[in-house]
Residue frames as a rotation matrix with the C-alpha (Angstrom) as fourth column:
MET 1
0.563 0.826 0.021 0.01
0.826 -0.563 -0.032 -0.02
-0.014 0.035 -0.999 -0.01
THR 2
-0.552 -0.702 0.450 1.27
0.678 -0.692 -0.248 3.47
0.485 0.168 0.858 -0.93
VAL 3
0.539 0.663 -0.519 0.35
0.836 -0.497 0.232 6.30
-0.104 -0.559 -0.822 1.39
SER 4
-0.534 -0.664 0.523 1.23
0.654 -0.716 -0.243 9.96
0.536 0.213 0.817 0.77
CYS 5
0.258 0.468 -0.845 0.50
0.872 -0.489 -0.004 13.09
-0.415 -0.736 -0.535 3.02
GLY 6
-0.294 -0.253 0.922 0.06
0.599 -0.800 -0.028 16.63
0.745 0.544 0.386 2.18
ILE 7
0.029 0.285 -0.958 0.05
0.927 -0.366 -0.081 19.52
-0.374 -0.886 -0.275 4.52
ASP 8
0.130 0.204 0.970 -1.16
0.598 -0.797 0.087 23.08
0.791 0.569 -0.225 3.86
PHE 9
-0.362 -0.207 -0.909 0.32
0.880 -0.397 -0.260 25.55
-0.307 -0.894 0.326 6.30
GLY 10
0.150 0.579 0.801 -2.15
0.808 -0.538 0.238 28.30
0.569 0.612 -0.549 5.58
THR 11
-0.523 -0.336 0.783 -2.16
0.016 -0.922 -0.386 31.87
0.852 -0.190 0.488 6.65
THR 12
-0.042 0.663 0.747 -5.20
-0.937 -0.286 0.201 31.41
0.348 -0.692 0.633 9.00
ASN 13
0.658 0.423 0.623 -5.61
-0.624 0.770 0.136 27.71
-0.422 -0.478 0.770 9.20
THR 14
-0.549 -0.787 -0.282 -3.59
-0.829 0.471 0.300 24.57
-0.103 0.399 -0.911 8.53
ALA 15
0.637 0.736 0.229 -4.92
-0.673 0.676 -0.302 21.24
-0.377 0.038 0.925 7.09
ALA 16
-0.583 -0.812 0.031 -3.55
-0.716 0.532 0.451 17.95
-0.383 0.241 -0.892 6.13
ALA 17
0.666 0.726 -0.171 -4.75
-0.719 0.564 -0.405 15.02
-0.198 0.393 0.898 3.84
VAL 18
-0.426 -0.694 0.580 -3.63
-0.396 0.720 0.570 11.57
-0.814 0.013 -0.581 3.05
ILE 19
0.352 0.384 -0.854 -3.93
-0.928 0.262 -0.266 9.58
0.121 0.886 0.448 -0.16
LYS 20
-0.186 -0.326 0.927 -3.87
-0.382 0.893 0.237 5.70
-0.905 -0.310 -0.290 0.11
ASN 21
-0.368 -0.039 0.929 -3.31
0.551 0.796 0.252 3.63
-0.749 0.605 -0.271 -3.05
ASP 22
-0.986 -0.148 0.080 -3.81
0.154 -0.604 0.782 6.59
-0.068 0.783 0.618 -5.35
ILE 23
-0.082 0.996 0.023 -7.42
0.935 0.069 0.348 7.05
0.345 0.050 -0.937 -4.33
SER 24
0.325 0.261 0.909 -8.90
0.187 -0.960 0.209 10.58
0.927 0.102 -0.361 -3.67
PRO 25
-0.726 -0.671 0.153 -7.31
0.086 -0.309 -0.947 12.54
0.683 -0.674 0.282 -0.86
GLN 26
0.421 0.813 -0.402 -9.06
0.575 0.104 0.812 12.55
0.701 -0.573 -0.424 2.52
LEU 27
0.006 -0.371 0.928 -8.65
-0.475 -0.818 -0.324 15.36
0.880 -0.439 -0.182 5.00
VAL 28
-0.350 -0.290 -0.891 -7.32
0.623 0.638 -0.452 14.31
0.700 -0.713 -0.042 8.42
GLU 29
0.808 0.587 0.049 -8.89
0.278 -0.454 0.847 15.38
0.519 -0.671 -0.530 11.73
LEU 30
-0.095 -0.964 0.250 -6.24
0.266 -0.267 -0.926 17.48
0.959 -0.021 0.282 13.42
GLU 31
-0.970 -0.174 0.171 -7.74
-0.089 -0.400 -0.912 18.96
0.227 -0.900 0.372 16.66
ASP 32
-0.618 0.781 0.091 -10.91
-0.242 -0.079 -0.967 18.06
-0.748 -0.619 0.238 18.40
LYS 33
-0.153 0.546 0.824 -12.25
0.700 0.648 -0.300 16.30
-0.697 0.531 -0.482 15.32
ASN 34
0.630 0.232 -0.741 -11.79
-0.276 -0.825 -0.493 19.52
-0.726 0.514 -0.456 13.24
ILE 35
0.617 -0.425 0.663 -10.20
0.762 0.532 -0.369 19.20
-0.196 0.733 0.652 9.75
THR 36
0.293 -0.608 0.737 -8.42
0.231 -0.704 -0.672 22.49
0.928 0.367 -0.066 10.15
ILE 37
0.351 -0.250 -0.903 -6.33
0.926 -0.049 0.374 23.93
-0.138 -0.967 0.214 12.98
PRO 38
1.000 -0.008 0.019 -5.55
-0.004 -0.984 -0.180 27.65
0.020 0.180 -0.984 13.43
SER 39
0.309 -0.949 0.057 -2.02
0.705 0.188 -0.684 28.45
0.638 0.251 0.728 12.42
ALA 40
0.529 -0.063 0.846 -1.22
-0.535 -0.799 0.276 30.03
0.658 -0.599 -0.456 15.86
LEU 41
-0.040 -0.641 -0.767 1.35
0.601 0.597 -0.531 29.42
0.798 -0.482 0.361 18.57
PHE 42
0.781 0.239 0.577 1.43
-0.305 -0.661 0.686 30.56
0.545 -0.712 -0.443 22.20
PHE 43
-0.147 -0.914 -0.378 4.73
0.337 0.313 -0.888 30.67
0.930 -0.258 0.262 24.14
SER 44
0.817 0.568 -0.095 3.88
0.263 -0.223 0.939 30.75
0.512 -0.792 -0.332 27.84
GLU 45
0.444 -0.680 0.583 6.16
-0.783 -0.611 -0.117 32.36
0.436 -0.405 -0.804 30.47
ASP 46
0.474 -0.296 0.829 6.90
-0.521 0.665 0.535 28.82
-0.710 -0.686 0.161 31.85
ASN 47
-0.469 -0.752 -0.463 8.56
-0.782 0.111 0.613 27.92
-0.409 0.650 -0.640 28.50
LYS 48
-0.399 0.417 0.817 5.75
0.373 0.887 -0.271 25.79
-0.838 0.197 -0.510 27.20
VAL 49
-0.881 0.158 -0.447 4.41
-0.468 -0.441 0.766 26.07
-0.076 0.884 0.462 23.56
TYR 50
-0.256 0.866 0.430 0.78
0.280 0.492 -0.824 25.62
-0.925 -0.091 -0.369 22.81
PHE 51
-0.989 -0.129 -0.077 -0.83
-0.036 -0.293 0.955 25.57
-0.145 0.947 0.285 19.32
GLY 52
-0.671 0.736 0.090 -4.10
0.494 0.352 0.795 25.85
0.554 0.578 -0.600 17.55
ARG 53
0.279 0.913 0.298 -7.32
0.201 -0.359 0.911 26.64
0.939 -0.194 -0.284 19.36
ARG 54
0.600 -0.099 -0.794 -5.65
0.799 0.111 0.591 26.31
0.030 -0.989 0.145 22.76
ALA 55
-0.593 -0.803 -0.063 -3.07
0.796 -0.596 0.101 28.93
-0.119 0.010 0.993 21.77
MET 56
-0.518 0.458 0.723 -5.88
0.157 -0.780 0.606 31.33
0.841 0.428 0.332 20.72
LYS 57
0.613 0.724 -0.316 -7.73
0.411 0.050 0.910 30.73
0.675 -0.688 -0.267 23.99
MET 58
0.116 -0.676 -0.727 -4.67
0.979 -0.045 0.198 31.42
-0.167 -0.735 0.657 26.04
TYR 59
-0.801 -0.463 0.379 -4.27
0.545 -0.826 0.145 34.76
0.246 0.323 0.914 24.17
THR 60
-0.187 0.801 0.568 -7.86
0.043 -0.571 0.820 35.85
0.981 0.178 0.072 24.39
ASP 61
0.671 0.355 -0.651 -7.85
0.612 0.232 0.756 34.78
0.420 -0.906 -0.062 28.16
ALA 62
0.659 -0.519 0.545 -4.88
-0.509 -0.841 -0.185 37.33
0.555 -0.155 -0.818 28.65
GLU 63
0.883 -0.441 -0.162 -2.53
0.440 0.654 0.615 34.59
-0.166 -0.614 0.771 29.80
ALA 64
0.527 -0.777 -0.343 1.13
-0.524 -0.615 0.589 35.79
-0.669 -0.131 -0.732 30.31
GLY 65
-0.009 -0.613 0.790 3.27
0.508 0.678 0.532 34.94
-0.861 0.406 0.306 27.28
ARG 66
-0.556 -0.219 -0.802 3.65
-0.568 -0.605 0.558 35.63
-0.607 0.766 0.212 23.56
TYR 67
0.355 0.788 0.503 1.25
0.140 0.487 -0.862 34.90
-0.924 0.376 0.062 20.69
LEU 68
-0.669 -0.581 -0.464 2.26
-0.422 -0.218 0.880 34.18
-0.612 0.784 -0.099 17.17
ILE 69
0.523 0.781 0.341 0.00
0.038 0.378 -0.925 33.77
-0.852 0.496 0.167 14.17
MET 70
-0.442 -0.687 0.577 1.20
0.585 0.266 0.766 32.90
-0.680 0.676 0.284 10.69
ILE 71
0.635 0.741 -0.220 0.50
0.302 -0.500 -0.812 35.83
-0.711 0.449 -0.541 8.40
C-alpha cells in the first residue's frame, strides 16, 4: 500500500490530507475532530508552547506569554 501525506500551512488555518493507493485525498482530523487547525502558537512564560485553538484561547484569556500567528 502506498500512502502519501500533504500539509497546507495556511495563513489562517492549517490542514492535512492523506492519499492511500492513489485514491482521492481525505482530510485528516487534526484537533478536536476538526479538519483544520488555526495556524497559531502561544509561548507561555513557563517555557511551554501551545498551538491551535488552545493557543488562541490562552491569548484571548490574557495569559502571560507571547502569541504568534502565521500571516
